[in-house]
C-alpha positions in Angstrom: -106.6 3.6 110.1 -108.6 6.5 108.6 -111.7 4.3 108.3 -111.4 3.2 112.0 -111.2 6.9 113.1 -114.3 7.7 111.1 -116.3 4.9 112.9 -115.0 6.1 116.2 -116.3 9.7 115.5 -119.7 8.4 114.4 -120.1 6.3 117.6 -119.0 9.3 119.7 -121.4 11.6 117.9 -124.3 9.0 118.4 -123.5 8.8 122.1 -123.5 12.6 122.5 -126.8 12.8 120.6 -128.4 10.2 122.9 -127.1 12.1 126.0 -128.5 15.3 124.7 -131.9 13.7 124.0 -132.0 12.2 127.5 -131.1 15.6 129.0 -134.0 17.2 127.2 -136.5 14.6 128.4 -135.3 14.1 132.0 -133.6 17.3 133.2 -135.5 20.1 134.8 -132.7 22.6 135.4 -132.3 25.1 132.5 -128.5 24.9 132.9 -128.6 21.3 131.7 -130.7 22.4 128.8 -128.1 24.9 127.8 -125.3 22.3 128.1 -127.3 19.9 126.1 -128.0 22.5 123.4 -124.3 23.3 123.3 -123.4 19.6 123.0 -126.0 19.2 120.3 -124.6 22.1 118.3 -121.0 20.7 118.7 -122.3 17.3 117.7 -124.0 18.7 114.6 -120.8 20.6 113.7 -118.8 17.4 114.2 -121.2 15.5 111.9 -120.9 18.2 109.3 -117.1 18.1 109.4 -117.2 14.3 109.2 -119.3 14.7 106.1 -116.8 17.1 104.5 -113.9 15.0 105.6 -115.5 11.9 104.0 -116.1 13.7 100.7 -112.5 14.9 100.6 -111.3 11.5 101.6 -113.3 9.9 98.7 -112.0 12.4 96.2 -108.4 11.9 97.5 -108.9 8.1 97.2 -110.1 8.5 93.6 -107.3 10.9 92.7 -104.7 8.7 94.4 -106.0 5.6 92.6 -105.9 7.4 89.3 -102.4 8.7 90.0 -101.2 5.3 91.1 -102.8 3.7 88.1 -101.1 6.3 85.8 -97.8 5.8 87.6 -98.1 2.1 87.3 -98.8 2.4 83.5 -95.9 4.8 83.1 -93.6 2.5 85.0 -94.7 -0.5 83.0 -94.2 1.4 79.7 -90.8 2.6 80.9 -89.8 -0.9 82.0 -90.9 -2.3 78.6 -89.0 0.4 76.7 -85.9 0.0 78.8 -86.1 -3.8 78.4 -86.4 -3.4 74.6 -83.5 -0.9 74.5 -81.3 -3.3 76.5 -82.3 -6.2 74.3 -81.5 -4.1 71.2 -78.2 -3.0 72.6 -77.4 -6.6 73.5 -78.2 -7.7 70.0 -76.0 -5.0 68.5 -73.2 -6.0 70.9 -73.5 -9.6 69.8 -73.6 -8.5 66.1 -70.5 -6.3 66.5 -68.7 -9.2 68.3 -69.6 -11.5 65.5 -68.5 -9.0 62.9 -65.2 -8.5 64.8 -64.7 -12.2 65.1 -65.5 -12.7 61.4 -63.0 -10.0 60.5 -60.5 -11.5 62.8 -60.9 -15.0 61.3 -61.1 -13.9 57.7 -58.2 -11.4 57.8 -55.5 -12.0 55.1 -52.8 -11.1 57.6 -52.1 -13.0 60.7 -53.7 -11.6 63.9 -53.5 -12.5 67.5 -54.5 -11.3 71.0 -51.6 -11.7 73.4 -51.8 -11.4 77.2 -49.7 -8.9 79.1 -47.4 -11.8 80.0 -46.9 -12.8 76.3 -49.2 -15.8 76.0 -51.5 -16.3 73.1 -55.2 -15.6 74.0 -56.6 -15.9 70.4 -55.2 -16.5 67.0 -56.6 -16.5 63.5 -56.1 -19.0 60.7 -53.8 -16.7 58.7 -51.3 -16.7 61.5 -51.5 -20.5 61.7 -50.8 -20.7 57.9 -47.8 -18.4 58.2 -45.9 -20.5 60.7 -47.6 -23.9 60.2 -48.9 -24.4 63.7 -52.6 -25.2 64.5 -54.7 -23.0 66.8 -54.5 -25.3 69.8 -50.7 -25.6 69.7 -50.4 -21.8 69.5 -52.8 -21.2 72.4 -50.6 -23.5 74.6 -47.5 -21.4 73.9 -46.4 -17.7 73.9 -44.8 -15.2 71.6 -41.3 -15.8 72.9 -41.4 -19.5 72.1 -42.0 -18.9 68.3 -39.8 -15.8 68.0 -36.1 -16.0 66.9 -33.9 -15.1 69.9 -32.2 -12.3 68.0 -35.5 -10.4 67.8 -37.3 -11.3 71.1 -35.3 -8.8 73.2 -36.5 -6.0 70.9 -40.1 -7.3 71.4 -39.8 -7.3 75.2 -38.4 -3.8 75.3 -41.2 -2.4 73.0 -43.9 -4.3 74.9 -42.6 -2.6 78.1 -42.7 0.8 76.4 -46.3 0.1 75.4 -47.3 -0.7 79.0 -45.6 2.4 80.3 -47.2 4.6 77.6 -43.9 5.7 76.0 -45.1 4.5 72.6 -48.6 3.7 71.3 -47.5 1.1 68.7 -44.5 -0.3 67.1 -43.4 -2.2 63.9 -40.7 -4.8 63.7 -39.4 -7.1 61.0 -38.7 -10.4 62.7 -38.3 -14.1 62.2 -40.8 -16.7 63.6 -40.1 -20.3 63.9 -42.0 -22.5 61.4 -43.4 -25.9 62.5 -41.1 -27.5 59.9 -38.0 -26.1 61.5 -37.6 -23.2 59.1 -38.0 -19.5 59.8 -40.7 -17.2 58.4 -40.1 -13.5 58.1 -43.0 -11.3 59.2 -43.7 -7.6 59.7 -45.1 -7.4 63.2 -47.3 -4.5 64.2 -48.3 -4.4 67.9 -50.6 -2.2 69.9 -51.9 -2.2 73.5 -55.7 -2.6 74.2 -57.1 -0.9 77.3 -60.5 -1.0 79.0 -62.8 2.0 79.8 -60.6 2.8 82.9 -57.5 2.9 80.7 -56.2 -0.3 82.4 -54.1 -2.5 80.0 -55.9 -5.8 79.1 -54.0 -7.4 76.3 -51.9 -6.8 73.2 -53.3 -6.7 69.6 -50.7 -8.0 67.1 -50.8 -8.1 63.3 -48.4 -10.3 61.3 -47.7 -9.7 57.6 -45.8 -12.5 55.8 -42.7 -11.0 54.1 -40.8 -14.3 53.7 -40.8 -14.1 49.9 -39.7 -10.5 49.9 -36.8 -11.3 52.3 -35.8 -14.2 50.1 -35.9 -11.9 47.0 -33.8 -9.3 48.9 -31.2 -11.9 49.9 -31.0 -13.2 46.3 -30.7 -9.6 45.0 -28.0 -8.9 47.5 -26.0 -12.0 46.4 -26.6 -11.1 42.8 -25.4 -7.5 43.5 -22.3 -8.7 45.3 -21.6 -11.1 42.4 -22.0 -8.2 39.9 -19.8 -6.0 42.0 -17.0 -8.5 41.9 -17.4 -9.1 38.2 -17.5 -5.4 37.5 -14.4 -4.8 39.6 -12.7 -7.6 37.7 -13.8 -6.2 34.3 -12.7 -2.6 35.3 -9.3 -4.0 36.4 -8.9 -5.9 33.1 -10.0 -2.9 31.0 -7.6 -0.6 32.8 -4.8 -3.1 32.4 -5.6 -3.6 28.7 -5.7 0.2 28.0 -2.3 0.6 29.9 -0.8 -2.3 27.8 -2.2 -0.7 24.6 -0.7 2.7 25.5 2.6 1.0 26.3 2.6 -0.8 22.9 1.8 2.5 21.1 4.7 4.2 23.0 7.0 1.4 21.8 5.7 1.9 18.2 6.2 5.7 18.6 9.9 5.1 19.7 10.4 3.1 16.5 8.9 5.9 14.4 11.1 8.4 16.1 14.2 6.3 15.3 13.1 6.2 11.7 12.4 10.0 11.7 8.8 9.4 10.6 7.4 12.6 12.1 3.9 12.2 10.6 3.5 8.7 12.0 4.8 9.9 15.4 2.1 12.7 15.5 -0.5 10.1 14.5 0.5 7.8 17.3 0.7 10.7 19.7 -2.9 11.7 19.0 -4.0 8.0 19.3 -2.2 7.7 22.7 -3.9 10.9 23.9 -7.4 9.6 23.0 -6.7 6.2 24.7 -5.4 8.0 27.8 -8.6 10.1 27.9 -10.7 7.0 27.7 -8.6 5.4 30.5 -9.1 8.6 32.6 -12.9 8.6 32.3 -13.0 4.8 32.8 -11.1 5.2 36.1 -13.4 8.0 37.2 -16.6 5.9 36.5 -15.1 2.8 38.1 -14.3 4.8 41.3 -17.9 6.0 41.4 -19.5 2.6 40.5 -20.6 4.0 37.2 -22.8 6.7 38.7 -23.2 10.1 37.1 -20.1 12.3 37.0 -19.7 16.1 37.5 -19.0 17.5 34.1 -16.7 20.2 35.4 -14.5 17.6 37.1 -14.5 15.4 34.1 -13.4 18.3 31.8 -10.6 19.2 34.2 -9.1 15.7 34.5 -9.3 15.1 30.7 -7.7 18.4 29.9 -5.0 17.9 32.6 -4.1 14.6 31.0 -4.1 16.1 27.4 -1.8 19.0 28.2 0.8 16.6 29.3 1.7 16.5 25.6 2.5 20.2 25.5 6.0 20.8 23.9 8.8 21.4 26.3 9.3 25.0 27.3 5.7 25.9 26.7 2.7 26.0 29.0 -1.1 25.7 28.7 -3.3 27.1 31.5 -6.8 25.7 31.9 -9.8 27.1 33.7 -13.2 25.2 34.0 -16.3 26.8 35.6 -17.2 24.9 38.8 -20.8 23.8 38.4 -22.8 21.1 40.0 -24.0 19.6 36.7 -23.7 15.8 36.1 -23.8 13.5 33.1 -24.4 9.8 32.9 -21.7 7.3 32.1 -22.6 7.1 28.4 -22.4 10.8 27.9 -19.3 11.0 30.0 -17.5 8.7 27.5 -18.5 10.7 24.5 -17.6 14.1 26.1 -14.2 12.7 27.1 -13.3 12.2 23.4 -14.7 15.6 22.5 -12.8 17.5 25.2 -9.6 15.6 24.5 -9.8 16.5 20.8 -10.5 20.2 21.5 -7.7 20.4 24.0 -5.2 18.7 21.7 -6.2 21.1 18.9 -5.7 24.1 21.1 -2.3 22.8 22.2 -1.3 22.5 18.5 -2.6 25.9 17.3 -3.2 28.3 20.2 0.3 28.0 21.5 1.9 28.3 18.0 4.8 30.9 18.1 4.0 31.6 21.8 5.3 30.3 25.1 1.9 29.8 26.8 -1.8 29.7 26.1 -5.1 29.9 28.0 -8.1 27.6 27.7 -11.5 28.4 29.3 -14.4 26.0 29.6 -17.8 27.5 30.5 -20.6 25.1 31.5 -24.2 26.0 32.0 -27.7 24.4 31.9 -31.1 25.5 31.0 -34.4 24.2 29.5 -33.2 20.7 29.8 -30.0 21.2 27.9 -26.3 21.4 28.8 -24.3 24.2 27.2 -20.5 23.9 27.0 -18.3 26.6 25.6 -14.7 25.7 24.9 -12.5 28.7 24.2 -8.7 29.3 23.8 -6.8 32.6 23.2 -5.1 31.5 20.0 -5.5 32.8 16.4 -8.9 31.2 15.9 -10.4 28.8 13.4 -10.1 29.0 9.6 -13.2 30.7 8.1 -14.1 27.5 6.2 -14.6 25.6 9.5 -16.8 28.4 10.9 -18.8 28.3 7.7 -19.4 24.6 8.2 -17.0 23.3 5.6 -15.1 20.4 7.2 -13.8 18.9 3.9 -10.3 20.0 4.7 -10.5 19.5 8.5 -8.4 16.9 10.2 -9.8 13.7 11.6 -10.2 15.3 15.1 -12.9 17.7 14.0 -14.8 15.0 12.0 -14.6 12.9 15.2 -16.0 15.8 17.4 -18.8 16.6 15.0 -19.8 13.0 14.6 -19.8 12.4 18.4 -21.8 15.5 19.2 -24.4 15.1 16.5 -24.9 11.3 16.5 -23.8 10.0 20.0 -24.9 13.0 22.1 -27.7 14.0 19.7 -26.6 17.6 20.2 -25.5 20.8 18.3 -22.0 21.8 17.4 -20.7 25.1 16.0 -17.5 27.0 15.8 -16.8 30.8 16.1 -13.9 33.2 16.5 -14.2 35.5 19.5 -10.7 36.6 20.5 -9.7 33.1 20.0 -11.1 29.8 18.8 -14.5 29.0 20.4 -16.4 25.7 20.1 -20.0 25.7 21.3 -21.7 22.4 22.2 -25.3 21.9 23.2 -26.9 18.6 24.1 -29.7 17.1 26.1 -29.4 16.8 29.9 -30.5 13.1 30.2 -30.4 13.1 34.0 -32.8 16.1 34.1 -35.2 14.3 31.8 -35.4 11.4 34.2 
């Protein structure tokens, strides 16, 4: 279009120039000469402008061509780079997909993608191994078909909560039907996958085989139930045997009373007291399934049983500090004999020539030890016992000292402090654990 305009102006300028030449040669009137001069001047000006326009046009064309060439090169380079970036991104996506697929397939635990309706979209070999189905069979079924009816209702409720956003994931121990007709226990962990617009697309489910653990738990439960029954039977038999033994000793004691054998009567009375104490602690431990006992409660019950042998017309009051300190069953048995012997000794000596006596038991703990202070308000111990000479002591003190030092692995000492005081210190085995 521009080139055509240029030709038009050249032709027009040539025609004007010819007209001016003809006027100069043929006209005689000066007015025509002036008009021809004016036209000639305008024509020359037009030719000059055409020349300037042509130069500018040539420069513009050169500049435009260079700009277009540069733009073309830039666009080609940008297209090449964009294509390379897209190719690299595509390759990375393929690599990630392969890695995810490899991880999915090689996972030790069972994995599956399940549609929003519950059908299997994809499963790995581990899940197939857990329940015995092959991949094709599983892809033709859904989660409900392989789930035990007792658990599927929980599945459905939790899947609905995932869809509504009430929860982000859930775990459930459930039974899956095995291809051989058995059931496999699994720990199922389910999450909901969403796209970039947060629209749910499918469920991601992990299955961990816990069949062996469940079988072991069931066996342990049966074993525990069997042990409980046996222990109950043993406790019952021990209790009955102790009661029968006490009854026999009472019969023997009645015979000794009839024969006026006071020494033998006292011996049997001490023996009955010890057996009754053992029966008391055995009943306590049985009631608590042989779990640790509170030492203050143990002392109170043993002492209450022991003071039943207080002579008629006399009274022994007991006071035990209430503390939350426990001992295991082994220590409880040993302490029962010790407390019974100390209480029996106080009944014999603290109440002598008096109508009543008071026994205080103070219990404390510290530095991993249990401290027990047994004190009565009687005349106190002979000095030889305080000095550690037990050669003339009765069998009760020998029994106490042997139990504390050997069975409880503790310390035992006696002192007089407004009455007879026995101090026992032994390891708190429960605190050690």
